[in-house]
C-alpha positions in Angstrom: 59.2 67.7 118.9 58.0 71.2 120.0 55.7 73.5 117.9 55.6 77.5 117.4 52.4 78.9 118.5 53.2 82.3 117.1 53.6 82.4 113.1 57.4 83.6 111.8 56.9 87.0 109.9 59.4 88.0 107.5 59.9 91.9 106.8 62.1 93.4 104.2 64.7 95.7 105.3 64.8 99.5 104.5 67.0 100.4 101.7 70.6 101.0 103.1 72.7 101.1 99.9 73.6 104.9 99.4 71.8 106.5 96.3 74.2 107.4 93.4 73.9 111.2 94.1 75.3 110.4 97.8 78.3 108.2 96.4 80.2 110.9 94.9 80.4 114.3 96.5 80.1 117.0 94.2 83.7 118.7 93.1 85.8 115.7 93.8 87.2 114.3 90.6 87.1 110.6 90.3 90.3 108.9 90.8 92.2 106.7 88.2 94.8 104.2 88.8 97.7 104.6 86.1 100.1 101.8 85.1 103.6 101.9 85.9 106.1 99.8 84.2 107.8 97.3 86.7 111.6 97.9 86.9 113.3 94.9 85.0 115.2 92.6 87.3 118.8 92.4 87.0 119.9 89.1 85.9 121.4 87.0 88.1 125.4 86.9 88.0 125.9 82.9 87.0 128.2 80.8 89.5 131.0 81.2 87.0 131.5 84.6 87.8 131.5 84.2 91.4 135.0 84.2 93.0 136.7 80.7 93.3 137.3 81.6 97.1 133.7 82.7 97.8 132.4 79.3 96.4 135.2 77.5 98.2 134.1 79.1 101.5 130.3 78.3 101.2 131.4 74.7 100.6 133.6 74.5 103.7 131.1 76.3 105.7 128.3 73.6 104.6 130.7 70.8 105.5 131.1 72.6 109.0 127.5 72.7 109.3 127.0 69.2 108.1 129.7 68.2 111.0 127.7 70.2 113.4 124.7 68.4 112.6 126.6 64.8 113.1 127.7 65.9 116.5 131.3 66.1 115.2 131.7 69.6 115.8 130.5 72.0 118.4 127.5 73.9 117.0 128.8 77.1 118.7 131.6 77.5 116.8 129.4 78.3 113.9 127.7 81.1 115.7 129.9 83.9 114.0 129.2 82.8 110.5 125.3 83.1 111.1 122.7 85.1 111.8 120.5 84.6 114.7 117.5 82.9 112.7 120.0 80.8 110.5 122.0 79.6 113.7 118.8 78.7 115.4 117.9 76.5 112.2 121.2 74.7 112.3 121.1 74.3 116.0 117.4 73.0 116.1 118.7 70.4 113.5 121.7 69.2 115.4 119.9 68.9 118.8 120.0 65.6 120.3 121.4 63.5 117.3 123.8 61.1 117.4 124.6 60.1 113.8 125.7 56.6 113.0 126.7 57.9 109.5 128.8 60.7 108.3 127.0 63.6 106.5 128.4 64.6 103.3 127.8 67.5 100.7 126.9 66.1 97.3 126.3 69.1 94.8 126.1 72.8 95.2 124.6 75.4 92.9 125.4 79.0 93.3 123.4 82.3 92.2 124.1 86.1 93.0 120.7 87.6 92.7 121.8 91.0 93.7 125.2 92.7 94.8 126.4 91.4 98.1 124.0 88.7 98.1 124.8 84.7 97.2 122.2 82.2 97.2 123.3 78.5 97.2 121.1 75.2 97.0 122.2 71.7 96.4 122.0 68.2 97.7 123.5 66.8 100.8 123.5 63.4 102.5 122.4 63.0 105.9 121.8 59.4 107.7 122.5 57.8 104.1 119.6 59.9 102.8 120.0 62.6 100.5 118.4 65.8 101.3 118.0 69.3 99.9 119.8 72.3 101.3 119.0 76.0 100.7 121.2 78.8 102.1 121.5 82.7 101.8 124.6 84.6 102.3 125.0 88.4 102.6 128.4 89.7 101.9 129.2 93.0 104.0 132.3 93.2 106.0 132.3 89.5 106.1 130.3 86.8 104.8 127.1 85.7 106.9 124.6 83.0 106.5 121.2 84.7 106.6 118.9 81.7 105.8 119.9 78.1 106.2 117.4 75.3 105.7 117.6 71.7 105.2 114.6 70.2 103.5 
C-alpha cells in the first residue's frame, strides 16, 4: 500500500455564477411564453366510409405480400406498390425462407387518419403462428404502401 507524503488541500472555488445585475441586460424585456391552443385533430374516417374497392385492393395486396413471404410469388412483382423502405421490409422478411405452411390473412382493420392516407392493421397466420401486421398506404395518383411491418 502506498502512502501520501503531502497532505491533500481542498480550496473553495471562486464564484462563477453571474450576479443578478449581470443576468439581465437593462432595457430588454423579459420574454414570456404564451399558451396556444393546439389544433383539434380531425376524426379518423371509419372503415365503413372507405370505398369497398379500396378495402378489397388492400386485402389483395396483403395476400400477395404473404405469397411473397412464403416464396410462392417473386418479391419483385410487389415493387411498384411499395416505397423503397416498405419494399425493403417485405424483401427482408421473404429472404431465404422456404415455408412449409401457407400464410393467410385472418383479420384486417382500416382507418383513414387524413385525406389520402389509409392505415391498416390486422392479424395474419405465418408458419401456423398468428402475427400482427401494420401498414400505411398513401393514395396519390395510385395507392402505394409506405410502411409495412410484421410484428
